[in-house]
N, C-alpha and C positions, 0 to 999 in steps of 0.2 A: 504494500500500500504506500502511496505517496500523496503529498498534499497537492490538490488541484484547485484552480481558481473557480470554485463553484459560485455562481451568481444566481441566486433564486429571488423570487418575489419576497418582499419583506414579510407579508402575512404568512405565506407558506412556510418560510423559514422559522418563524416564531411558533407556528402550530406544530411543526416537526419536532422542534426542541422541547416543547412542553409535553408532546406525546411520549418521547423517549425518556426524558428526565423531568417529570413533573415537579421535582423539588427545586428546579432551577428557576421557578417562576419569579422569585424576587430579584434575580440578577439579569433577567431578560433584557431590561431596559439599559443596563449598564454595559451589556455586550453588544456594541454596535458592530456592523459589518466592517471588518478591518480594512484600512486603506492598503495600497500596495505595500508589501511586506518590508521593503527596504527601509529600515529605521535609520534616521539621520544619526550619525555618530558625532558626539560632541566631546570636547575635552575642557579641562579647567586649568587655568594658569592663575595662581594667586587669587582664587575666588571668582574669576570672571570666566564666562563661557565663550568659546570661540569655535566656529566650524573648522574642521580639518579634513584632510584627505584620509581615506581608510588606511590604517597601518598594516603592517605585516600580519597582525592578528586577524584583521577583517579579511584581508586578501587571502589568507589561509594558504601558505606555501605548502610544500610537500610534507613538512613535518616540523616538530619543534627544533629550535636551534641547539647547538651543542652547549650553549651557555645561556643562563638567564640573567646575566649581569646587567643587561640593558633594560630589563623588565622593571618598569616604574609604576608602583601603585598610584592611584589618583591622589592629588593633594586635597587637603581638607577644604570643603566648600564654604566654610564659615562655622560659627558656633551655633548650637541650638538655643532657642529662646522660649519654647513652649514649656509650660509647667510652673509649679510653685518653687521658688528658690529655697534651698536648704543649705545651711552651713555644715560642712563635714570635715573630718580629719581622715587622712589616708596614711597607711603604714609605709609611706615613702619619706625618706630623709634626704634633705638637700645635700649635695656633694659639691664643694668648691674645688675646682681644679685649676692648676696654674697653666700659663701659656708656655709650656715647655715641650721639648721633644723627648720621647721615650725610646730606648734602644732595644730592639727585638732580636733575640738569639734563639737559634734552634739547638735543642738538646736531644741527643740520641743516647739511650742507656742500653747496654747489653749486659746480661741476657735480657731480651725483650719480654713483653706481655707480663710485666709485673704489676701488682696493684698500685694505684696512685699513692697510697700510703708509703709503700716501699720506695717509690720513685722520689717522693718528697724527702724521705730520710737520706737517700743518696745525695740529693742536691744540697740539703742542709749541711751534710758532712763535707761535701765538696767545697762549699762556700767557706766553712771554717778551716778546712785543711789547707786550702790554697789562698788564704786571706792575704798573705804577704806578696805572693807572686802575681795574683790576678785581681781579687775582689776588693781588697782594702776594707773600708768601712761600709761598702755598699750592701744593701739588703734587697736582693732581687725578688721580684714577684714571679711565681712559677705555677703553672696550671696542672702539674702532676703528669703531664704527657710530654709534649715536644716544645713548649713555648716558655721562654724566660724573658723577663723584662727588667731593665735597669734604668735608673734616672741619669746615669752618666755612662759614656762608652767604656767598655773594658779594654785594657791595654793589649788586645790580641789582634787588632786590625780586622781585616776581613778573612784572615786565614783560619783554617780549621785547626782546632786544638784538641788533642786526645789526652785524656786524664784517666787515672786509675783511682778508684775509691773503694775502701774496705769498710764493711759494716760488721760488727760483732754478731755472730750467728749462734744457733743452738748446737753446741758441740764443736763447730769450727767456723772461722770467719768467712764471710761472703765477699768476693771481689767483683766489682762492676767496672766496666769500661765505659767512660763517658766522653762523647764527642760534642764539642761546643763550637758553634759557628754563627757569625753575624748574619742577620737576615735583612733587616731594614730599619729605617728610622720612622717612628710613628708620631705623628703630630697631634698633640692635644689642642693646639691652636685651631686646627681644622675642625675638631669636634665642637669647640665653642662656637665657631661660625655656623655650623649646621644647627646647633641648638637655638641660635638666635634667628634662624630662618634664612640666612644668607646663602646656604647651600641646599640643593634639592634633596640630597641623600646623606644620611648619617653614616660616617665612615666606620664600618664594622670593626676594622682592626684597632681603631682607637678605643672603642667600647670594650673590646676583648682585653686590651692592655690594661685599661683602667680597672676592669673587673679583677684581674689578678693582682693588681697593686693593692687592692683592699682585701685581699685574701686573709681570712682569719684562721687561727691555728686550732682546729678541732678535727674530729674524725669525720670526713665528708662522705655523704651518700648523695651522689649527684650534686645538686646545689644546696643541699641541706647538711647540717652539722649536728652530730649527736654525741652524747656522752653517756656512760653507764649510769643506771639508776642510783640515785643517792637520796635517801629519805622517802622513797616511795617504791611500791612494788605492785604492778598491774599484770598478773599472769593472764594469758589468753587461752591456755590449754594447748595440748599438743607440743609442749616444749618451747613455746613461744611466749614472749613478754613485750610490754610496751616500753620503748625508749623515747624520751622527750628531747627535743633539740630546737634548732631554729634554721630558717632558710634565709639566704641572702643572695641578691643579684643586683647588678648595676643596670639601670634602665635610662635611656634618653627620654627626656620630657621637654615640655615647653620652656625654653630659656635655661634649663638646668639639667644636670645629671642627677638622678635619684638613686638612692640605695633602698631597695625594697627588702624589708626585714619582717619576718613572720615567725611565730612559734609553730612548730610542727611535731609530729609524732609518727613513728613507724614501728613495725614489728621486728624484733631481733630474736635470735635463738638464745635461750637461757643457757649460761655456762653451768653444766651439770654432768654427772656421770651418764654415759650412754645407756646404761641399764635403766636409769630413771627416765631418760628421754623416751626409750622404747615403751616403758610402762604408761607414760602420758599419752603417747601416740595411739597405743592399742587399748587404752583404758583398762589396764591391769592394776587392780587395787593393791595386791600384795605379791611381790615377785617370788617370795618363798612358796607361794601356793601354785606357781607356774612350774610344775614338775615335768611337764611334757614338752616336746619340741613345738615350735610355732607351727600353726597350720599354714597352708599355702596362701590363703587370703591374708592372714596376719603378716606373713613375711613380705608379701607384695606391698601391703600398705606401709610397713616399716621401711622397706627399701625406697619407696617413693619419697618418703619424708627425709631420709638421712643421706640419700645419694647427693653428692656434690658438696656436702658439709666437711669442714675441717675438724679433725679430732686430734687430741694429744694423748700420748701414752703415759701411764703412771707406774710401769714396772721397771723403769730404768733409773730410778733415783731422781737426782736433780735434773738430769738431761731429759726433758719432756719434748721429745721430737714430735713434730706435727705432720699429719698425713691428710690427704683428701680422699673421702670415701667414694669408690666407684661402684660398689655392689654389696649385696648381702648374700652369703652363701646359702645354698639350699640345705646343706647338711650341717648338723651341729658340730661344735668344736671337737667332740669326742669321736667324730667320724670323718671330719674334713681333713683330707691328706694333702701333702705337697712333697715334692722330691727334695729330701735333705741331703746336702753335699757332705760326704764323709771326708776324713783327713786323707784317706788313701785315693781320693779322687772319684770314688764311686758314689752313686746316689741310691738312697733307699726311701721308700714311702714311709712317711711319719705323720701321725695325726697332730693337729694343732695343740690338743690337750697334752699329749705326750711330750711335745717339744717344749712347752712352757714348764712342765714339771722337771724335765731334764736340764734345760738351759738356765731357768731362773728359780728353780725349786719352788714353783708356784703351782699349788693344787687348785685347779679351777673350781669355783663354787657352783657355776652354772654351765657345766660341759654340755648340757642338752640344748643350749641356745646356740644360734648360728654365729658365724664370725663376720667381721667386716672385711671386705676386700678393699685394699687401699692402694694408692699410687696408680701406676699403669696396669690396666686389666691383664695384659699378657704376662706380667711378671709374677702373678700369683702370690701376692703378699697378703697374709691373713692375720687378723688381730682378734682375740676374744673380746666380746663386748665389755667384760668387766674390767679390762685394763685400759679403757678409753674414756676420755672426757670430751664433751663438746667444747671447742675453743670459743672463748668469749668474743663479742663484738662482731658476730656474723649477722648481717641483715637478712631477714626473711623475704626473698623475692618471689616465693611461690604464693599462689592464691590462697587467701585465708578462707576458712570455712564460714558458713553463714553465722554460726554461733560466735566464732572468733571475731568476725566483722562487727557483730552487734556489741560484743564486749568492748572492742576497740573504740567504737563510737561513744559508748557510755563513759569510757575512761578518759577520752580526749575532748569531749564536747565542752566548750567554754562559752559563756554568754559574751556578747559583744563588749560590754564594759570591762569584764574580767580579762578578755583577750587584749583589749587596748592597754589596760594597766600593765599586763605582763610584758607586752612588747616594749612599752616605754621603759619599764624597769630593766629589761634585758639590755636595751641600747645604752641607757645611762650608766649601767654597772660595767659595761664592756670597756676594755682598755682602748678600743678604737675611737671612742668619743671623749675628747678632753684629756686623754692620757697620753703617755709617751710611747704610742705604738710605733715600732721601728719602721714598719712598712709605710704608714701614712706620712711619717716624718721624712722618710727617704724621698718620697715623690711630691712632698708639699701639698698633700691633700687634706682637706678639712671636711669632716662630716658633722652636720648639725644634729643636735640631739632632740629636736622637737619634731613631732609628726607634721606633715605638710597640711596646711589649711586649704580646703577646696570648696568652691561654690558649686553645688549640684542643683538639679531640678527634679521635682517629683512630677512625673508625667501623669496626665489625666487617664483614668481607666476607661476602656471602651465599654459601651453598653452592649448587652448580648440579647438577641432576639430569640424567644422561645415560641412554640406553636400552640396548638389546641384552640379552643374557642376564644380564649381571652387574649391570645397573642402577647403574653406578658413579656416585659423587658426587665432584665436583671442588670443592676449596676454593682460591680464588685466593690467591696470595701476592704482595703489592705490585702488585695489579691484574692479575696474569698467571696463567694456568693452562695445563696441557698436555693435549692431547686424545689423546695416545698411550695405547693400551690402552682407549680409550672409543669408544662408538658413539653415533650421533645418537639423540636421544630418539624421534624418528619419522623414519626415513629413507625416501626415495623410491626405488623400484626403477625403473631406467631401462632400457627394453627397446628403444626405437627412438631413435637419435640420429645426428647427422651432423657432419661436419667440413668447414669451408670455409677454405682457406688463401689469404690475400691477400698473403702474403709470396712473393717470387720463389723458384722452385724451387731455384736455386743457393744461396739463403740458408737455405732450409729443405728439405733433401732428404727423399725419401720414407722412407728408413730412420730419420731423426730423428723424422719425424712418427709413424711406427709405434711407435717406442720411447716417445714421449710418450703416445700413447693407451694403450699397454699399462700404463705406470706409473700413469696416471690411473685406469684400471680397478682396479688393485691397491689403490691408496690409498683409492679410493671404497668398495671392498668392506670394507676394514678399518674404515672410518668408519661402516659400516652403511647405505651408499647404493649398493647394487650396480649397476654398469653391465654389463648382460648383452650379451656378444658384441661383435664389431667394429662400427664405425659403418656404417650402411647406405649412406652416401655420404661420399666423401672425395676432394675435387678441389681443384685450384688455380684461382684466379680473380684478376682484376686490375681495380682501379679501382672507385670508388663506383657507377658506372653499371651494373655487373654484379650488384650486390647484390639489387635488386628482382626481376629475372627469375630469378635463381638460387633465391631464397627461394620465389617462387611455384611454381617447378618442384618444389621439395622438398615443399611443402605438398600439391600435387596428386598427387605420385607416391608418397609414403610416409605411409600412413594411421597415425595415432597418433603422429606424430613429436613427441617430447617436448623435444628440446634440439638446438640448433645451436652447436657450438664453433667460434668464428671466430678464426683466427690472423692477427694484424695485424703489418705490418712496422715499426711505430713510430708516431709521431704522424702521423695520416692522416685525411683526410675520410671514409674508409671507416667509421670508428667511428660517426660521427653517422648515417650512412645505415643501418648495421646496426640501430641502436637505433630510428630512425624507422620502418623497415620492420617490424622485429620487434615493437615495442611498440604502434604505432598503426595500421599498415596491415594486417598479417596475423595478429597475435596469437600470435607464436611466441617461446618462451624462447630467449634467446641468451646465450652467455658468451664474452666476448672475452679473448684471451690474447696478450701481446706475444711476438713470435718469439724474443726473447732468452731467454724463460722456457721455450720449447720446445726450443731448441738446448741450453741448459744449465739443466736443470730441477733441482728439489730437492724432497724430501718436504714441506718447509714450504710451498712455493709450491703444490704439488698439494693439500695439505690445505686451504689457504685457498680454492682454487678449489672444492673440495667444499663448504665452508661456504656459499659464495654460491649454488652450483647447487642444493643441497638446499633452501635457503630460497626460491629462485625457483620451484621446482617444487611448493611447498606443504608441504615437510617442516618439521620442528622440530629445530633443532640441540641445544638444551638448554633447561631451564626452571628457574626458581627453585624450590628445595625448598619445598613448600607450607607446612610447619609453621613455617618461618622468616619467611614473608611478613607484612607489617603487616596489621592488622585490617581495612583497607579492602577486602581481597579476600574478606571473608566474605559480601559481597553482590555482585551483578554490577556491574562497574565498567569503563568504557571509558577508555582513555588516548588523548588526542589530542595530536598534535604539529603545530605550524603555523609557517610561515615565509614571508616575502616576499623575493625576491631581485630586485635591480635591475640593469639593464645597466651596464657600466663607464662611467665618466665620459667624455663625448664622444660617447656613443652614445644621445643623449637620445630619438631617435625609436623606439628599440626598446622593446618592452613590458616591464613588470615581470611576474614570475611569482609567483602565490600557490599554496601547496601546503598541504594538510592531510592528515594520515594518522591512522588510528584502529586501535586493537587489535581483533582479531577473535576472541579466545579469552580464557580466564581465567588464562593463565599469567603475563604476556602474551607471546606469541611471534609470532603471525601478525598482519600489518597489511595494511590496504587503503589506497589513496591516492586523493585527488581533487586536481585541479589546474586552475587558471584563469589566463587572460591578463588583466592589468589595464591600465588606461589608461597611455599613455606619459607619463612624468614631464615631458617637454617641453611637453605640452599643458596643464599645470597652472600656476596662478599660485603665487607664493611662499607665499601664505596657504593655498593648497589642498594644498601638498606633504605636510603631515603626514597628510592624509586618504589619500594614496597608500599609506601604511604600513598602513592598515586593510584587511583582506581583504574585498573588496567583495561577494563572493557567498558569504559565510561561512554564511549560513542554509541555503542549498541544499547546500553542501558537507558541513556537519555532518549535515543530514537524510539525505543519502545514506549516510554512515557509520553512523548510528544504525540505519537500515533494514538495512544489510548485517550489522551486529552481531547484530541480532535474527534474521536469516536463518541466521547461522552458529551461534548459541548457543541460540535460542528463548527468550531472556531480554531484558528491557528493562533497560538500565543504570540503577541507582539513583544512581550517582555518575558525574560527568564530571570527569576530571583533565586540564586543558588546559595544556600546556607551550608557551609562545609564544616563539619566537626572533626575532631580527632587529629588536628594538625598542630604541631608544636611551633613555637615562634621561629626557630631556626630553619624550619622546613617550608615555611609558607610560600616563598617565591618558587622554590623547586617543584612544589606540588601544584601550585596555581597555574603555571604556564602550560604544562601538558594537558591539564584538565580543561582549561579554557579552549585550547585547540580541539580537544575531543568533543566538547559541547558544540562548538561551531561546526565541526564535521558532521555531527548528528543532524544539525539543521540543514546543511547543504545536501546531505544524502537524501533528504525528503523533497527538496525543491531547490534548484540551483540558486535562485535569488532570495531564498528564505533566510533572512539574517535578523532575527529579533535582537533587541537590546539585552545584553547580559550584565547582570550585577553579581559579582562573586564576593561573598562575605565569609570570612573564617570566624567560627564561633569557638571560643576557648573558655573552658571551665578550670583547667588544670594550671592555675596560676596562684600567686600568693598575695595579690592585692586585696586589701580589706578596707571597707569604709565604715566610719563611726560617726554618730551624730555629735556635733559640738554642743548642742543644746540638749540637756537631759530630757526636757519636755517633749522633744520630737522623737525620742526612742519609742519603738513599737514592740509590744508583746513582752512575754516573760524574759526573753533573752536580750531585750533592749537593742534590737537591730534597727537598721535604716528602714524607712517605709518602702513598700512595694512600689516600683516605678521610679526609684531613684536612679538618675543617670548623671554621668560625669563625662564631659568631652573637652576638658581644659586642664591645665596645670600639670597633671600626672600622665596625660596622654602623649602620643607621639608628637614631636615638634612640628611636623609638616603633613604627615599622612592622615587619612580619614579613618579614625578609630574612636571608640567610646566604650565606657563601662555602663552596664545596665543591670540593676538588681530588680528583676521583674517579679520576684516571688516574695512571699511573707516568710521570714525565717521562723521555724518552729523550735528547732533545737540547735544550740551552738551559735556560731557567728555566720551570718549570711555571706555567701561568696558571690559577688557580682560576676556576670558573664562579660567577657571582653570580646568586642566585635571589631574586626579589622577589614576594611573594604579594600580588596586587591584589584578589582576591575569594576568599572561602572559606566557602561554605555548609556544608562538611563538617567545619569546626572541627578541623583537624589540630592536634596538639601539635607542638612543634618537633622532638622526637625522631621522631615518626611520619613527618613529611614529609621530614626529612633522610635517614632510613633508606630510605624508599620511593624517593626520588630516587637515592640511591647504588645501590640494588639495580637500578633500571632502567638504570643506566649499565653493568651487566654483561649486559644482554640484547641487545646489538647483535650481529647475526648474522654480520658480516663477519670477525670476528677473535676469538681467545680472549684478549682483554684487556678490561678495563674502559675505557670511553671518557670523554671530558671532559664530555659532556652526556648527558641521558637519551636512550635509543634513539628514542622517538617524535619528539623534537625533531631528532635527527640524521637520521632518515628523511625528515622534511619538507624538510630542506635538500637531501638527495639527489634527491628528487622534483622540486624546483624546478629544480635544475641539469640534471637529465635532460630536462626540458621544453625547455630552451634548445637541446639537440641536436635535439629534434623540430622546432624552428623553422628549422633550418639549411637553406639552399638549397645543395644539393650542387654546383650549377653555378658557384657564386661563392665556394666555400670557398678558404681559403688553405692553403699548406703549413705554416704555423705552427700550425695547429690549427683546430678547428671554431669557428665563430662564427655568430651570426645575421646573415645577409647583408643588405646594404642593400636587396635586392629585397623583403625582407619588410616594409620600412617602408611600402610601398604596399599591402600586403594589408589588406583590410577586417577589422574585428573578428571577423566570423563565420568568415572563413578562418583567422585566427589561433587562434580557439577550437577549430576543427575540427582544426588541425594538432597541438594538444596533447591531443586526445581519445584516450584509451587504448582499444585494441580490446577488445571485449566478452570475448574469451577470456583477456585479460591483466589486465583492470582489477581483478580480485579476487585477484590474486597479488602477490607482492613482486618485481615485475619490476625494481625499482630496487635490489635487493640487490647 
């Protein structure tokens, strides 16, 4: 199918549209017949609009260039003015920098691939040892990898200098070879000119140099710094605990550089004997009662947790050598053998237990437990569990369980005033502020110790149109509104539905099930989504294996079956199987409910279920009141949301999932989704990793959505608004350029002259900027957060590019995190007010709840689609009780099989199955 210039009579066109999609009646008048598709392309220079010739982007050459260095995001069109002013404080601290040159040197340390901590020790030792010959009183800034900066040139010229550095080791000293060579002169003067707006682009090398000059001496994890627990203990279970620390990063802002400082927390492995670690992981209460070897399932679970961790041995006195675990043996120490080299050169098979008794006079207490295999797997080095301890200071990069995540949130959640006070106390107590910090003194840098004052605005909340006889309008208050007394804008009538209960009958009795369905029917009728009659099928079932045959029976036996309500007993593999069968295999709408919500239900829970069910079946819960919407709605516009999710650390063989969703009406309320499996990150080199963030099949995905939009509305979008999640700050340009070309290719593949205006916006949640109310009277809720709708586009934002912070939701627990929006391409030439209001309004269109959410609905839906695809990849025969995951079996599936596994059934693919 391709777009054609259909010209119909006005009346016939409207009648056709209403016949196919009666719910589009409200937007009929705003969808005029589009003019010729060639959208004029405008650019901005210093806030003014000028016509220009199409660039290489519009002309669409054969492919993306080899470099994106010339790619320039649009300049800020001006500051927003809409909304009520509010005085705020941001956790950004002004940095005064001198007009000096900084000298950049490349450092190569061999052996390579050492942790940053070790590299820093090597460089610190080098600076001390070669003080007289090279460094003098200089205090270099070092990033832990290849870059070192000094305030004055080193007396080595431009020649390469090779040095040797020795660190005291465990048992023997370690020798490193260090090569030092001049790279360039970095001008901080250029950085100051960029901050004042005299340069179009902020020099990244200057920002990087400044960042390292303010480096603080802690144990870094990424850009955060953590120290061992002192005065607190927050266990997470499974051998993990909470460590608190802080984050720091240097950021360019309007007229100044800012130091962003935030308190943070993460999970570390607790330093403890491996035996205790195993007991925590396997939930063994008393190790002395574990008299039998581990079962296969226990060993697999233990292996998954301990593989990759460092352990230190306790049987060699003071010499506690460290090893990295590569596996756990199948056989216990009493039976695990290895070839022991004898003095005569021959080898004999010896068990690990025998060896430790003969060599160390150590009788193992737990010879029935397995051994750790350490070091290189082919060398067969085995250690009994009881002689090993978990090394302290190891960050947990594996995914936390749901219980651990819940515990972590409770342990780390701080109200906004408490967080503000803690950050201020941290900054003032740290030696970098007002103290003789050698690095700051070396480079002449001054960091102010007060949070930055910012003037923000609280945007007006949009009104939401409901349906029914009354056509009620809801006005959110602090991001929340009530659906009582209101009916869905377009409710679905459910005539044929079924209930499948996978909870045990003793846990969910028939009378409780009947009461639940009756209450659901009552609430659904009140909401304007009438469920007619009792379910046609209501039976108990057990286990994931029964899902597929039951659903096949339902589809064959009950014509027109619209919905299956599935009762789950808790965290169970059944959920993944229900979604796999329903979404991909049979094309059936399913709604899962936890048994606790059936046994003890509430009107709020039932109302939330109705929100999801109505959206899944094609209904519309509510719409933005048309006359309040921005002018972008005056012509057909499609909203796209995109995201790429990656497997948890340690699961490198599992694929990444790319998802793109697109709006399918003019409200926008209905969305369709496309999803793809991407190359495993493990298969990519370090240089190629950034390309994994790019959605590889974006052209076809966008093409599918444009076609479906045309089928749904009979219009071609004249504008594409693309909200892209999951992109870090350092990857934005590398990801945006190929994706922009892919979107343009999708348009041209449909019609040669079809070039709608594209606006490309990166949505970021994973940052550390926090906003606090200056006036206590303006704090909202128990946590004292900023009001929903608070936006900031000055002072702490980019000095020249189009970006803003928006806190669109009401913070319930902890400190609200505003979303950061960065416009990387804008053919549609939005003003600041237009884009901020549009984004805020889209945060109110999320169908799952009657609250505004933290990111626009299309971006949120893309994330949901990507996570749902992970369940579609689950192998039910290898699932764990802890929750669904992509099984190791899927690693061997070829790309075609993986692509087929996430392919949505035809009957489902044009619905909001992910709602």
